[in-house]
N, C-alpha and C positions, 0 to 999 in steps of 0.2 A: 097214210097210220106211221110212226117215227119207229126210226128202230129202239129196239131193244135194250137196253146199257145195263154190263156188266158192274156190279158190286164188284170192287176191288181186291177188300178183305174177305170179305166170303171166299173168291176163288182162291185167295191164298190160306185156308187156313180149312179146307177144306177139297176131297178127291172125289173124283165118281168112277166105280170100275167098271169093267165092261159090263157086268150083268146087269147096272144101276146103280148099285145100292152105295151108297155117299156114307166115306171116312173122313172123322177125326182125330187129329193128336189127342195126348190128356193135359190136360191141364198142369201148370203149375211144373212149366220143363223149361225154362227161362234162364233161372238164373238161383242162385246158391244150391247149385249143385253138389259141388263140390265135396261137402261133407254128407251126403246121401248115400248110404253102402249102393255098389256095384250092380247090385241082383234092378234095386229101384231104380238105377239110371241105366239099365236096359230095356227095364219097362217103360220107359218114357222116350223110347226110335220106333214102339210100335203105332200102329193105326190100330181104333176102334171105327164099329159100325155106329152110324145113326141110329136109335135106336128108335128114338122119338120121331111118328110118324109127322108130326104140324111140324121140326123141326128140319124132319129131309124136305118135305113141299114148299118151305121159309125159301130152304139153299135153293130148290128146282126154280122157286122163282124172284132172287136176285139173280143169280149167280146162272142167265140160259148158254150161255158161252161152257158149261165143263159137261154138257151133255152133245156139243157134237163132234 
């Protein structure tokens, strides 16, 4: 059986905690941030837990190296 390949974009977008929760960053944080309030810019720095079970399952299937 061939090796499982890791989807590189998935690996860059998600993190896995020690307990196995999948974390993601907020969207709309890449550009045009200078005009946003400082409070909003700080909110973009936090990681959020992925709550949708289907998304977490898809991340686990496409990036198995995150769980090593």
